[in-house]
N, C-alpha and C positions, 0 to 999 in steps of 0.2 A: 307567338307560339313559344311554348316552353320546351327547352331542350331536355332530352332524357338525362343528360349528365348533371343537370341542375336539380333533378328530383331525388328525394331521399326518403326511404321508409322511416317511420317514426322510431322503430326499434333500433335502426342503425344510428339515428340521431342521438338517441339516449346513450349510446356507447361512445359516440364521437362528437359530443357537443362542443368541447373546447376547440378542437381542430376545425369544426364547421364554422364556428363564430369567427375564428381567425381567418379562414378562407373567405368568408363574406366580407370581412373588413379589408383584407389585403387585395383581393381581386375585384372588389366592388361588384360582385355578382350575387344575385338572389338565390336562395335555396328554397325549393318547393317541397313541403313535407307531405308525405302520403300516409294515410291511415286506412288500412283495408283497401288499398289500391285506389283510393279517392283523395283528391286534393283536400287537405285539411287546414294548412296554414302556410305562410310564407315568411321567411327570414330575409329582411332587406337591409342593405347598408344604411347606416344612420343618416347620411346626407340625403339618401333617397326618401327615407321616412320624413325628414324635415321638409323636403320639397313637396311630397304628397300632402302633408299636413297644411302647408301654406296654400297649396292649390285648393284643397277642400275649403279653407277659410275664404279664399277669394271667390269661389263659386257660391258660397253661402251669402257673402256680401252682395254679389251680383243678383242673387235670387231676392234678397231683401229689397234691393234697389228697384228691381222689376216690379215687385209687389207694391212698393211705395209710390212709384211714378203716377199711376192712375189716380191714386188717392190724393196726391198733392194737386192734381188738376182740379179736383172738386173742393179743395180746402178753402175755407172762407174764414179768415182771421177774425172777422167781426162776430162770428158765432162762437168763438172760443170762450172758455171759462177761465178766469184768472186763477193762478195758484193761491193767491191770498183768499179769494172767496171759497175755495175748496177747504183750505185750512181752518177757516172760521166755522165751517159746519162740523 
């Protein structure tokens, strides 16, 4: 849940950007930006952004591994085409 104190209208953010960025950095708290009373964006501390980016990459690799596993069970190296034969064509 988002606390009301962490919400900020975009018009106020425009006036208080420097102070808001400092607050996010020092207090390690996200700020939720409202536009026309709807959630529009979030400003998160940089370390949290890095964590979320790493998490996204990990999930992507997991998804690739899950898609690859069934294919590898059916893989037959004898049916593979060599790189040299492809280059010759």
